[in-house]
Rosetta silent file (secondary structure, phi, psi, omega in degrees, C-alpha in Angstrom):
SEQUENCE: MPSGFADRPMGMQDGYPDFAKRRRTLESLLVDFFDEAGYELVSSGAFEYVDTLLRARPVEIARDWVQLFDGTGNTIALRPEMTPSIARMAAPLVAAGKTPIRWVYAERVYRRTNDPASLSWASGKAAESTQVGIEWIGQAGNATDAAVLALCHAATGALGLDETQIVVSHAQFVPALLNGLGATEQDLPHLLDCLTRGDYVSFRAAMSATSELDVLSLLQQLTPYHPDSFKACLAQTGWRNEEAGKQSEVAWDSLCQLADELERGRLTHCVTFDLTLHRDITYYTGLVFEVFAADVGAPIAQGGRYDELLQQFGAPAPAIGLAFEVERVLAALHAHTAKTE
SCORE:     score description
SCORE:     0.000 S_00000001
   1 L     0.000  147.830  177.775   17.870   -5.328   37.457 S_00000001
   2 L   -58.126  138.762 -178.856   18.490   -1.632   36.673 S_00000001
   3 L  -112.379   -2.261 -179.239   21.828   -0.445   38.027 S_00000001
   4 L  -168.138  166.745 -175.640   21.472    3.285   37.381 S_00000001
   5 L   -66.256  -19.391 -176.296   19.085    6.062   36.379 S_00000001
   6 L   -91.927   -0.439 -178.733   20.241    5.872   32.722 S_00000001
   7 L   -71.400  152.797  174.843   19.390    2.196   32.226 S_00000001
   8 L  -138.113  157.859  179.564   16.617    1.153   29.877 S_00000001
   9 L   -58.854  148.509 -178.259   14.947   -2.220   29.187 S_00000001
  10 L   -57.357  129.909  176.280   16.792   -4.537   26.843 S_00000001
  11 L    88.376  -10.869  177.208   16.095   -3.842   23.196 S_00000001
  12 L   -86.875  149.058 -174.025   14.386   -0.508   23.758 S_00000001
  13 L  -127.845  142.209  173.852   15.904    2.547   22.118 S_00000001
  14 L   -96.188  143.782  177.022   15.970    6.249   22.922 S_00000001
  15 L  -116.031  106.530  178.452   15.715    8.785   20.123 S_00000001
  16 L   -76.656  168.837 -166.249   17.578   12.012   20.769 S_00000001
  17 H   -47.357  -49.226 -176.483   16.563   15.179   18.887 S_00000001
  18 H   -64.049  -48.016 -178.764   18.400   14.657   15.585 S_00000001
  19 H   -65.375  -45.399 -178.501   17.469   10.994   15.262 S_00000001
  20 H   -60.361  -38.193  178.751   13.891   11.468   16.447 S_00000001
  21 H   -67.374  -43.293  179.845   13.371   14.251   13.910 S_00000001
  22 H   -64.444  -39.712  179.494   14.790   12.183   11.042 S_00000001
  23 H   -65.069  -45.153  179.928   12.638    9.215   12.002 S_00000001
  24 H   -64.458  -38.841  178.191    9.455   11.282   12.190 S_00000001
  25 H   -62.410  -42.224  179.512   10.266   12.947    8.849 S_00000001
  26 H   -66.234  -42.562  176.411   10.752    9.549    7.231 S_00000001
  27 H   -56.702  -47.924 -177.629    7.498    8.225    8.691 S_00000001
  28 H   -64.179  -38.652  179.025    5.630   11.254    7.332 S_00000001
  29 H   -61.019  -46.302 -179.092    7.247   10.912    3.906 S_00000001
  30 H   -67.589  -43.651  179.303    6.153    7.284    3.585 S_00000001
  31 H   -60.555  -44.503  179.521    2.649    7.919    4.932 S_00000001
  32 H   -64.024  -39.186  179.095    2.189   10.836    2.516 S_00000001
  33 H   -61.465  -47.053 -178.762    3.519    8.742   -0.372 S_00000001
  34 H   -71.983  -31.548  175.308    1.054    5.932    0.300 S_00000001
  35 H   -60.389  -43.764  178.770   -1.749    8.421    0.945 S_00000001
  36 H   -65.749  -24.556  177.639   -1.227    9.824   -2.561 S_00000001
  37 L   -85.282    1.244  174.815   -1.408    6.250   -3.863 S_00000001
  38 L   101.356   17.306  179.769   -4.882    5.855   -2.330 S_00000001
  39 L  -104.195  130.272 -176.199   -4.155    4.323    1.090 S_00000001
  40 E   -94.222  139.379 -176.702   -5.955    5.797    4.113 S_00000001
  41 E   -73.844  131.482  173.710   -4.174    6.228    7.451 S_00000001
  42 L  -131.515  167.967  179.063   -5.326    4.034   10.354 S_00000001
  43 L  -146.901  156.408  176.745   -3.990    3.320   13.825 S_00000001
  44 L  -140.870  165.409  178.389   -4.453    0.657   16.494 S_00000001
  45 L   -68.126  157.969 -176.623   -3.593    0.168   20.156 S_00000001
  46 L   -73.515  -22.543 -179.252   -0.184   -1.186   21.125 S_00000001
  47 E  -103.744  145.359  172.232   -1.678   -4.221   22.907 S_00000001
  48 E  -133.771  153.332  169.471   -3.627   -7.109   21.387 S_00000001
  49 E   -61.902  139.160  178.612   -5.139  -10.229   22.891 S_00000001
  50 H   -58.638  -36.440  178.147   -2.716  -13.103   22.409 S_00000001
  51 H   -59.755  -35.975  177.528   -5.578  -15.089   20.857 S_00000001
  52 H   -65.267  -45.513 -178.014   -5.868  -12.389   18.184 S_00000001
  53 H   -68.647  -22.865 -177.868   -2.165  -12.535   17.377 S_00000001
  54 L   -88.581    0.979  178.203   -2.244  -16.345   17.202 S_00000001
  55 L   -59.279  123.084  178.504   -4.853  -16.494   14.430 S_00000001
  56 L    63.700   25.894  179.137   -3.350  -18.775   11.749 S_00000001
  57 L  -136.006  151.121  179.714   -0.064  -18.999   13.688 S_00000001
  58 L   -72.498  149.724 -177.308    1.514  -21.717   15.882 S_00000001
  59 H   -60.563  -33.464 -174.840    1.375  -21.286   19.663 S_00000001
  60 H   -60.766  -26.159 -176.623    5.183  -21.532   19.940 S_00000001
  61 H   -63.637  -23.104 -175.799    5.645  -18.174   18.212 S_00000001
  62 H   -67.085  -15.150  179.271    4.229  -16.414   21.273 S_00000001
  63 H   -65.419  -18.643  179.318    7.465  -16.989   23.207 S_00000001
  64 H   -91.525    6.728 -177.304    8.938  -14.042   21.267 S_00000001
  65 L  -104.334  152.014  175.405    6.196  -11.637   22.420 S_00000001
  66 L   -87.397  108.419 -171.193    6.112   -9.294   25.403 S_00000001
  67 E  -116.260  154.743  172.331    3.078  -10.603   27.324 S_00000001
  68 E  -160.643  179.693 -179.967    1.141   -9.726   30.472 S_00000001
  69 E  -106.636  141.227  175.196   -2.381  -10.008   31.886 S_00000001
  70 L   -84.782 -175.607 -174.951   -5.031   -7.312   31.666 S_00000001
  71 L   -65.454  -17.127 -179.664   -7.384   -6.393   34.519 S_00000001
  72 L  -102.604    6.617  177.498   -9.792   -9.226   33.675 S_00000001
  73 L    89.755    2.258  177.544   -7.133  -11.948   33.561 S_00000001
  74 L   -80.193  144.081  179.327   -6.873  -12.183   29.757 S_00000001
  75 E   -81.414  125.625  177.925   -3.421  -12.589   28.245 S_00000001
  76 E  -124.007  164.940 -178.652   -2.387   -9.620   26.121 S_00000001
  77 E  -146.154  147.068  168.268    0.819   -8.782   24.285 S_00000001
  78 E   -63.975  131.187 -173.550    2.545   -5.803   22.798 S_00000001
  79 L   -60.042  129.490  177.219    1.944   -6.241   19.075 S_00000001
  80 L   -87.127  -12.402  178.758    4.955   -7.887   17.337 S_00000001
  81 L  -163.529  172.716 -173.164    3.640   -6.833   13.920 S_00000001
  82 L  -100.662  -22.454 -170.608    0.675   -4.973   12.467 S_00000001
  83 H   -58.485  -46.176  177.453   -1.050   -7.388   10.076 S_00000001
  84 H   -59.914  -37.141  178.311   -3.180   -9.264   12.673 S_00000001
  85 H   -64.824  -42.118  178.220   -4.326   -5.930   14.119 S_00000001
  86 H   -63.738  -41.929  179.250   -5.255   -4.683   10.651 S_00000001
  87 H   -61.842  -42.469  177.837   -7.124   -7.929    9.930 S_00000001
  88 H   -61.250  -44.401 -178.752   -9.082   -7.567   13.179 S_00000001
  89 H   -66.529  -36.901 -174.796   -9.968   -3.960   12.347 S_00000001
  90 H   -79.186  -24.795 -171.834  -10.928   -4.763    8.752 S_00000001
  91 H   -53.587  -46.538  179.088  -13.066   -7.836    9.455 S_00000001
  92 H   -61.340  -35.586  178.851  -16.325   -5.953   10.276 S_00000001
  93 H   -70.592  -40.094  177.416  -15.960   -3.878    7.099 S_00000001
  94 H   -62.583  -44.199 -179.858  -15.247   -6.965    4.991 S_00000001
  95 H   -61.688  -29.436  179.374  -18.287   -8.699    6.489 S_00000001
  96 L   -87.832    4.238  177.274  -20.381   -5.668    5.523 S_00000001
  97 L    80.285   15.371 -176.781  -19.133   -5.860    1.935 S_00000001
  98 L   -92.810   66.600  177.267  -17.055   -2.668    2.167 S_00000001
  99 L  -124.842  159.586    2.539  -14.093   -3.791    0.071 S_00000001
 100 L   -76.881  158.420  176.879  -11.565   -3.207   -1.252 S_00000001
 101 E  -114.870  131.061  176.883   -9.809   -1.713    1.747 S_00000001
 102 E  -131.522  109.241 -174.493   -6.493    0.074    1.335 S_00000001
 103 E  -121.793  150.667  171.793   -4.916    1.255    4.565 S_00000001
 104 E  -124.640  148.104  179.173   -1.557    2.677    5.630 S_00000001
 105 E  -139.847  158.671  173.091   -0.193    2.730    9.188 S_00000001
 106 E  -139.577  104.053 -170.709    2.856    4.058   11.066 S_00000001
 107 E  -144.219  159.822  169.939    3.303    2.259   14.375 S_00000001
 108 E   -83.810  146.682  172.480    5.817    0.785   16.824 S_00000001
 109 E  -129.503  158.348 -170.361    6.081   -3.003   17.101 S_00000001
 110 E  -138.169  137.462  175.624    7.709   -5.043   19.862 S_00000001
 111 L  -136.686  152.658  177.216    9.432   -8.411   20.155 S_00000001
 112 L   -77.077  142.117  176.080   11.227  -10.103   23.017 S_00000001
 113 L  -140.718  141.545  178.790   15.009  -10.302   22.719 S_00000001
 114 L  -126.053   30.617 -174.352   17.663  -11.986   24.869 S_00000001
 115 L  -127.146   71.571 -174.526   20.707  -11.077   22.810 S_00000001
 116 H   -63.553  -22.906 -176.831   22.162   -7.825   24.213 S_00000001
 117 H   -69.064  -23.946 -174.381   25.465   -8.267   22.363 S_00000001
 118 H  -121.703   18.905 -178.552   23.881   -7.770   18.948 S_00000001
 119 L   -65.008  124.174  179.606   21.033   -5.350   19.639 S_00000001
 120 L  -163.485  132.230  174.983   20.666   -2.995   16.711 S_00000001
 121 L   -61.194  -42.824 -175.481   17.737   -1.434   14.906 S_00000001
 122 L   -65.874  -33.343 -178.354   19.562   -1.740   11.583 S_00000001
 123 L   -81.813  -12.322 -177.624   20.307   -5.444   12.059 S_00000001
 124 L    87.309    9.240 -176.358   16.740   -6.240   13.026 S_00000001
 125 L   -95.810   -4.195 -179.106   17.726   -7.463   16.501 S_00000001
 126 L   -73.068  151.272  179.005   16.110   -4.669   18.549 S_00000001
 127 L   -77.259  -29.095 -179.818   13.005   -5.421   20.600 S_00000001
 128 E  -114.492  134.651  176.246   11.332   -2.148   19.593 S_00000001
 129 E  -151.646  170.536 -176.545   11.094   -0.878   16.022 S_00000001
 130 E  -115.717  132.440  177.954    8.953    1.332   13.805 S_00000001
 131 E  -121.891  137.696  165.261    6.976    0.142   10.800 S_00000001
 132 E  -118.440  120.890 -174.541    5.197    2.071    8.074 S_00000001
 133 E  -143.252  172.179  176.790    3.151   -0.313    5.984 S_00000001
 134 E  -129.204  153.106  173.620    0.167   -0.810    3.744 S_00000001
 135 E  -134.221  131.224  179.006   -2.535   -3.474    3.535 S_00000001
 136 E  -117.516  106.299 -172.499   -4.706   -4.061    0.469 S_00000001
 137 E  -111.096  132.728  177.361   -7.696   -6.196    1.419 S_00000001
 138 L   101.345    8.059 -177.898  -10.282   -7.622   -0.967 S_00000001
 139 L  -131.548  120.687 -179.741   -8.182   -7.836   -4.110 S_00000001
 140 L  -106.872  174.991  170.456   -6.618  -11.082   -5.403 S_00000001
 141 L   105.147  156.212 -178.693   -4.459  -11.993   -8.371 S_00000001
 142 H   -68.557  -29.042  176.754   -0.959  -11.658   -9.739 S_00000001
 143 H   -63.550  -38.869  176.360   -1.707   -8.252  -11.246 S_00000001
 144 H   -65.792  -43.811  178.467   -2.405   -6.980   -7.714 S_00000001
 145 H   -58.834  -45.074  179.568    0.799   -8.576   -6.424 S_00000001
 146 H   -63.509  -37.091  179.182    2.791   -6.919   -9.210 S_00000001
 147 H   -64.426  -38.947  178.133    1.136   -3.574   -8.438 S_00000001
 148 H   -67.048  -41.470  177.248    2.217   -3.830   -4.773 S_00000001
 149 H   -63.454  -39.652  177.647    5.784   -4.673   -5.809 S_00000001
 150 H   -64.091  -41.474  178.782    5.761   -1.712   -8.198 S_00000001
 151 H   -65.006  -40.002  178.186    4.483    0.564   -5.424 S_00000001
 152 H   -61.255  -44.860  178.764    7.165   -0.751   -3.080 S_00000001
 153 H   -63.945  -41.403  178.387    9.866    0.005   -5.649 S_00000001
 154 H   -63.248  -35.848  179.210    8.436    3.477   -6.241 S_00000001
 155 H   -65.608  -41.028  178.107    8.486    4.109   -2.484 S_00000001
 156 H   -63.993  -34.919  175.773   12.190    3.268   -2.244 S_00000001
 157 H   -65.522  -40.648  178.543   12.786    5.732   -5.073 S_00000001
 158 H   -64.798  -27.403  177.717   10.827    8.401   -3.232 S_00000001
 159 H   -76.747  -15.120 -176.826   13.061    7.769   -0.224 S_00000001
 160 L    94.139   12.036  177.829   16.146    8.426   -2.323 S_00000001
 161 L  -100.090  106.200 -173.671   17.333    4.813   -2.368 S_00000001
 162 L  -105.026    8.991 -179.565   18.087    3.984   -5.984 S_00000001
 163 L  -126.179   34.450  179.909   19.982    0.707   -5.542 S_00000001
 164 L   -86.818  159.403  177.865   17.410   -1.484   -3.799 S_00000001
 165 E  -135.945  132.270  176.566   16.446   -4.993   -4.843 S_00000001
 166 E   -97.774  124.167 -178.919   13.166   -6.820   -4.202 S_00000001
 167 E  -108.257  126.650 -169.490   13.617  -10.559   -3.662 S_00000001
 168 E  -118.944  143.334  171.646   10.506  -12.676   -4.291 S_00000001
 169 E  -146.214 -166.901 -178.440    9.410  -16.201   -3.420 S_00000001
 170 E  -136.882  127.809 -173.832    6.163  -18.101   -2.742 S_00000001
 171 L   -61.072  -29.412 -174.805    5.066  -19.312    0.691 S_00000001
 172 L   -99.440  -12.693 -174.410    3.615  -22.585   -0.593 S_00000001
 173 H   -67.183  -55.095 -174.626    6.142  -23.514   -3.277 S_00000001
 174 H   -66.230  -46.242  177.557    9.074  -24.781   -1.201 S_00000001
 175 H   -56.937  -41.993  179.674    7.049  -26.723    1.423 S_00000001
 176 H   -68.099  -39.948  179.251    5.122  -28.484   -1.363 S_00000001
 177 H   -62.432  -48.157 -179.493    8.301  -29.134   -3.371 S_00000001
 178 H   -62.278  -42.068  177.031   10.157  -30.629   -0.410 S_00000001
 179 H   -62.721  -41.751  179.227    7.134  -32.733    0.490 S_00000001
 180 H   -64.500  -30.579  179.495    6.815  -33.855   -3.125 S_00000001
 181 L   -85.391   -1.262  173.563   10.460  -34.942   -3.165 S_00000001
 182 L   120.330   -7.639  176.923    9.948  -37.097   -0.090 S_00000001
 183 L   -66.533  134.244 -179.231   10.364  -34.867    2.973 S_00000001
 184 L   -82.755  168.777  176.351    7.802  -35.827    5.602 S_00000001
 185 L   -61.513  -29.016  177.412    5.562  -33.456    7.529 S_00000001
 186 L   -74.370  -30.521  179.043    7.865  -34.066   10.498 S_00000001
 187 L   -73.602  -34.009 -168.439   10.925  -33.101    8.416 S_00000001
 188 H   -57.085  -45.111 -178.118    9.478  -29.858    7.044 S_00000001
 189 H   -55.965  -43.643  179.981    9.737  -27.589   10.128 S_00000001
 190 H   -66.524  -44.094 -179.292   13.477  -28.187   10.444 S_00000001
 191 H   -62.280  -44.719 -179.576   14.121  -27.820    6.713 S_00000001
 192 H   -68.615  -35.586  176.844   12.136  -24.594    6.480 S_00000001
 193 H   -63.456  -38.535  176.645   13.793  -23.216    9.607 S_00000001
 194 H   -60.006  -42.753  178.961   17.193  -23.830    7.975 S_00000001
 195 H   -66.655  -41.505  179.887   16.097  -21.786    4.958 S_00000001
 196 H   -59.639  -40.559 -178.041   14.694  -19.011    7.159 S_00000001
 197 H   -85.398   -6.952 -176.785   18.009  -18.749    9.022 S_00000001
 198 L    73.127   22.283  178.867   20.104  -19.124    5.863 S_00000001
 199 L   -88.746   77.133 -174.584   21.720  -22.288    7.269 S_00000001
 200 H   -71.826  -27.029  177.982   22.227  -23.939    3.891 S_00000001
 201 H   -63.449  -48.391  179.546   24.785  -26.453    5.187 S_00000001
 202 H   -67.073  -37.586  178.399   22.271  -27.975    7.594 S_00000001
 203 H   -60.969  -47.875 -178.010   19.506  -27.804    4.986 S_00000001
 204 H   -63.182  -40.308 -179.773   21.605  -29.699    2.424 S_00000001
 205 H   -65.312  -43.150 -179.132   22.624  -32.304    5.004 S_00000001
 206 H   -68.450  -38.689 -177.288   19.035  -32.874    6.154 S_00000001
 207 H   -74.516  -24.998 -178.528   17.627  -33.019    2.625 S_00000001
 208 H   -65.858  -22.693  177.773   20.298  -35.469    1.415 S_00000001
 209 L   -75.697  -13.920 -176.096   18.724  -38.155    3.593 S_00000001
 210 L  -106.973  -38.347 -173.476   15.481  -37.770    1.624 S_00000001
 211 L  -138.634  141.150  175.553   16.462  -37.047   -1.975 S_00000001
 212 L   -75.906  -15.727  179.168   19.492  -37.661   -4.169 S_00000001
 213 L   -72.809  139.054  174.243   18.705  -34.388   -5.911 S_00000001
 214 L   -78.345   88.528 -171.729   20.681  -31.318   -4.790 S_00000001
 215 H   -66.861  -35.692  179.760   17.547  -29.427   -3.801 S_00000001
 216 H   -62.750  -45.308  177.518   19.390  -26.314   -2.629 S_00000001
 217 H   -63.147  -37.848  177.514   21.081  -25.910   -6.022 S_00000001
 218 H   -58.666  -48.794 -178.479   17.729  -26.542   -7.686 S_00000001
 219 H   -63.557  -35.692 -178.752   16.098  -23.731   -5.701 S_00000001
 220 H   -73.218  -24.534 -177.558   18.972  -21.368   -6.444 S_00000001
 221 H   -88.432  -25.922 -174.530   18.787  -22.056  -10.192 S_00000001
 222 L   -68.481  138.527  170.419   15.051  -21.707  -10.666 S_00000001
 223 L  -145.669  123.609  178.366   13.629  -18.454  -11.995 S_00000001
 224 L   -62.778  -12.741  172.712   10.016  -17.914  -13.075 S_00000001
 225 L   -65.603  -17.066  174.794   11.323  -15.503  -15.709 S_00000001
 226 L  -125.088   86.068 -170.765   12.190  -18.770  -17.506 S_00000001
 227 L   -55.090  -31.133 -177.271    9.106  -20.962  -16.958 S_00000001
 228 L   -76.327   -7.237 -176.006   10.664  -24.147  -18.402 S_00000001
 229 H   -65.165  -28.934 -179.416   13.483  -24.119  -15.818 S_00000001
 230 H   -67.230  -50.814 -179.867   11.346  -26.000  -13.286 S_00000001
 231 H   -64.326  -36.501 -179.779   10.623  -28.991  -15.523 S_00000001
 232 H   -64.386  -41.402 -179.333   14.214  -29.040  -16.756 S_00000001
 233 H   -70.463  -27.868 -178.237   15.590  -29.215  -13.222 S_00000001
 234 H   -93.391    1.864 -175.705   13.161  -31.984  -12.239 S_00000001
 235 L   -60.158  -28.181 -176.060   13.750  -34.074  -15.341 S_00000001
 236 L   -85.844    0.365 -177.678   16.165  -36.337  -13.446 S_00000001
 237 L  -145.284  170.102  176.225   13.706  -37.279  -10.698 S_00000001
 238 L  -125.990  174.051  179.922   10.034  -37.956  -10.038 S_00000001
 239 L   -81.109  133.154  171.083    7.574  -37.111   -7.294 S_00000001
 240 L   -85.884  -28.370  175.059    7.516  -39.331   -4.230 S_00000001
 241 L  -121.745   99.300 -172.368    4.383  -37.539   -3.083 S_00000001
 242 H   -62.035  -42.229 -177.941    2.343  -36.866   -6.205 S_00000001
 243 H   -63.248  -45.325  178.753   -0.246  -34.613   -4.553 S_00000001
 244 H   -65.449  -38.089  177.991    2.393  -32.371   -2.957 S_00000001
 245 H   -60.399  -41.832  178.346    4.327  -32.297   -6.212 S_00000001
 246 H   -64.759  -36.033  177.856    1.246  -31.063   -8.047 S_00000001
 247 H   -63.925  -38.489  178.006    0.783  -28.350   -5.403 S_00000001
 248 H   -66.883  -33.906  178.123    4.327  -27.125   -6.050 S_00000001
 249 H   -67.500  -37.310  177.216    3.547  -27.019   -9.782 S_00000001
 250 H   -64.075  -44.529  178.429    0.469  -24.872   -9.113 S_00000001
 251 H   -63.949  -38.087  177.840    2.576  -22.471   -7.018 S_00000001
 252 H   -62.694  -43.804  178.603    5.215  -22.412   -9.758 S_00000001
 253 H   -60.003  -38.364  178.674    2.592  -21.511  -12.364 S_00000001
 254 H   -64.530  -41.324  177.681    1.466  -18.636  -10.138 S_00000001
 255 H   -63.716  -38.778  178.900    5.043  -17.374   -9.893 S_00000001
 256 H   -66.271  -37.847  176.209    5.420  -17.568  -13.664 S_00000001
 257 H   -66.208  -37.437  175.514    2.241  -15.530  -14.126 S_00000001
 258 H   -63.314  -42.115  178.665    3.647  -12.979  -11.667 S_00000001
 259 H   -59.321  -39.659  176.788    6.878  -12.894  -13.687 S_00000001
 260 H   -60.535  -43.565  178.721    4.816  -12.103  -16.797 S_00000001
 261 H   -62.702  -39.922  179.949    3.173   -9.191  -14.961 S_00000001
 262 H   -67.086  -37.125  177.225    6.571   -7.913  -13.832 S_00000001
 263 H   -66.685  -41.003  177.519    7.915   -8.065  -17.372 S_00000001
 264 H   -64.812  -33.165  179.950    4.903   -6.135  -18.651 S_00000001
 265 L   -87.568    4.210  179.604    5.446   -3.566  -15.915 S_00000001
 266 L    55.337   48.816 -179.271    9.178   -3.298  -16.712 S_00000001
 267 L  -112.817    5.855 -174.722   10.136   -4.280  -13.187 S_00000001
 268 L   -65.130  -23.244 -179.493   12.575   -7.106  -13.942 S_00000001
 269 L   -72.048  -21.651 -175.593   15.562   -4.864  -13.185 S_00000001
 270 L  -118.286   -2.378  179.487   14.489   -4.434   -9.554 S_00000001
 271 E  -123.762  120.545  176.167   12.686   -7.727   -8.797 S_00000001
 272 E  -118.890  155.757  177.549   14.542  -11.028   -8.612 S_00000001
 273 E  -102.811  131.402  173.906   13.295  -14.486   -7.650 S_00000001
 274 L  -137.481  100.491 -172.911   15.063  -16.462   -4.929 S_00000001
 275 L   -80.089    2.501  167.710   13.118  -19.568   -4.021 S_00000001
 276 L   -81.656  -10.647  179.196   15.351  -20.266   -1.029 S_00000001
 277 L   -69.039  121.580  175.453   13.628  -17.290    0.610 S_00000001
 278 L  -138.073  129.318  177.775   11.333  -18.540    3.339 S_00000001
 279 L  -106.455  145.036 -173.501    9.701  -16.393    6.023 S_00000001
 280 L   -87.491   20.288  174.795    8.499  -17.868    9.308 S_00000001
 281 L   -92.288  110.418 -166.956    5.122  -16.101    9.234 S_00000001
 282 L   -78.090  -11.469  179.999    2.731  -18.986    8.760 S_00000001
 283 L   -83.034   -5.093  176.695   -0.324  -17.048    7.563 S_00000001
 284 L   -67.456  140.184 -176.301    1.286  -16.225    4.203 S_00000001
 285 L  -121.599  -11.934 -176.673   -0.378  -18.104    1.352 S_00000001
 286 L  -149.953 -121.619  178.979    1.351  -16.901   -1.822 S_00000001
 287 E   -50.283  131.820  166.522    3.798  -14.153   -2.723 S_00000001
 288 E  -130.751  147.163 -179.143    6.435  -13.333   -0.087 S_00000001
 289 E  -154.418  157.875  173.763    9.158  -10.763   -0.578 S_00000001
 290 E  -134.159  151.927 -178.394   11.947   -8.810    1.069 S_00000001
 291 E  -118.439  128.684 -176.547   13.599   -5.554    0.031 S_00000001
 292 E  -117.949  145.744  175.490   17.338   -5.043    0.410 S_00000001
 293 L  -129.640  157.583 -177.799   19.516   -1.940    0.321 S_00000001
 294 L   -62.431  141.909  170.891   23.287   -1.594    0.361 S_00000001
 295 L    69.268   18.521  174.668   25.143   -1.681    3.705 S_00000001
 296 L  -123.544  129.250 -171.547   22.176   -2.820    5.804 S_00000001
 297 L   -84.923   13.648  179.258   22.284   -6.315    7.260 S_00000001
 298 L  -152.732  160.395 -179.414   18.550   -7.001    7.179 S_00000001
 299 L   -59.882  139.419  176.266   15.625   -6.279    4.825 S_00000001
 300 L   -84.839  -13.427  175.864   14.436   -2.669    4.868 S_00000001
 301 E  -157.064  158.021  176.964   10.930   -3.853    3.939 S_00000001
 302 E  -158.062  162.894 -179.962    9.044   -7.120    3.610 S_00000001
 303 E  -176.338 -171.772  179.781    5.586   -8.364    2.837 S_00000001
 304 E   171.228  176.914 -179.409    3.385  -10.990    1.291 S_00000001
 305 E   -97.955  135.800 -178.404   -0.049  -12.306    0.455 S_00000001
 306 L  -135.904   76.355 -172.284   -2.276  -13.695    3.217 S_00000001
 307 L   -75.461   -8.656 -176.229   -5.545  -14.812    1.646 S_00000001
 308 L  -113.020   -4.887 -175.885   -6.715  -16.939    4.602 S_00000001
 309 L   -69.650  -41.658 -178.871   -6.056  -14.689    7.613 S_00000001
 310 H   -61.832  -29.538  178.095   -9.282  -12.651    7.365 S_00000001
 311 H   -61.700  -30.942  178.581  -11.219  -15.908    7.454 S_00000001
 312 H   -65.644  -17.889  178.569   -9.842  -16.420   10.983 S_00000001
 313 H  -105.388   13.745  175.473  -11.780  -13.283   11.957 S_00000001
 314 L    81.677   15.302 -176.990  -15.009  -14.486   10.343 S_00000001
 315 L  -143.252   79.996 -175.650  -14.712  -12.401    7.166 S_00000001
 316 L   -58.259  134.874  177.063  -12.952  -14.237    4.299 S_00000001
 317 L  -168.166  142.912  172.976  -11.091  -11.962    1.868 S_00000001
 318 L   -70.639  153.683 -178.635   -7.843  -12.007   -0.103 S_00000001
 319 E  -159.494  153.788  176.716   -5.194   -9.600    1.148 S_00000001
 320 E  -147.126  148.277 -179.796   -1.619   -8.463    0.619 S_00000001
 321 E  -151.868  168.812  173.560    0.613   -6.107    2.541 S_00000001
 322 E  -148.749  154.606  178.975    4.094   -4.714    3.009 S_00000001
 323 E  -138.753  129.868  171.877    5.926   -2.957    5.820 S_00000001
 324 E   -87.498  134.522  174.051    8.969   -0.695    5.776 S_00000001
 325 E   -89.781  104.529 -167.508   11.287   -1.016    8.779 S_00000001
 326 H   -61.752  -43.791 -178.099   11.931    2.666    9.453 S_00000001
 327 H   -65.448  -34.790  176.803   15.133    2.340   11.476 S_00000001
 328 H   -70.162  -36.879  176.174   16.700    0.108    8.828 S_00000001
 329 H   -62.004  -41.283  177.877   15.689    2.592    6.130 S_00000001
 330 H   -61.075  -40.483  177.838   17.424    5.332    8.141 S_00000001
 331 H   -63.641  -40.498  178.800   20.574    3.187    8.288 S_00000001
 332 H   -65.620  -41.072  178.712   20.417    2.673    4.507 S_00000001
 333 H   -65.673  -38.917  177.949   19.952    6.396    3.898 S_00000001
 334 H   -62.717  -44.817  178.935   22.892    7.194    6.175 S_00000001
 335 H   -64.190  -39.801 -179.914   25.120    4.747    4.274 S_00000001
 336 H   -65.006  -41.288  179.280   23.926    6.132    0.949 S_00000001
 337 H   -65.386  -40.877 -178.891   24.648    9.721    2.029 S_00000001
 338 H   -62.329  -34.771 -179.516   28.108    8.775    3.281 S_00000001
 339 H   -71.533  -33.438 -173.810   28.979    7.285   -0.124 S_00000001
 340 H   -89.200   -9.206 -179.670   27.861   10.319   -2.072 S_00000001
 341 L   -79.697    0.000    0.000   29.608   12.948    0.069 S_00000001
């Protein structure tokens, strides 16, 4: 319970004049940058129906949302991210054939947190944060993915961050690979959660019961910039689940085609592949990525391809998006300024 007039809810942050001005300036810079790249500004309400947010997502994820009931008894939640809201807004336009859609937004997002000791916008542990992101709906293919990565890199340059790195993986590659090597459907949630949390010790221990292959080392060694590395690493073993193994090969081929696009676009210096990267957003279907900057303990941006989410709203269309975490970008800029002074 509040103990004084200066208390605020856990995870919420106040922005005093200097900080609030810097945050608004950064939001405007990113929105203007994406506007010049052909993305139109949109906005949505802070609340969504929980059913909307659960499209293509497991029910358990809702425990991290701030929920309440509206006047008619429906369960609503403060949006924890923007992509489902964008998909809901875009669906009528997609159904009417008005694609491609390229939108930019600048909005607050909210998540529940019970960890007051580590609350920090820069670390990603705050309940409230600000996102500026883009969504490109109606356009598929690795060339589109490479274009979004190039735009993301250009945006970090426009921000004045010249030492960022984009780390890329594929949402379907690792689950199919683990399944192909013998991990069961019951094993997968735990294994993927270990990768999401970076708990490689537990991942290696759990996977050792299924495969004699050091799968973690395999994932760390693979790079689509060298397409033959996958077959070379698997030469010592075979698929226990042939169908899943073939699915991992299809995802690998897609990554290799993306690598070709990145090489043609001269982006290899700023884009690396790390196939241990796994994000817990279940609607991703292909490319997933995170963007890192020096002296910030969490990604300053992230994104991915979600080709099946619009179908949940009755309007099938391929889509890809990215979101900058504004408070983390501010932390990166502060660290960068401190180094150069």
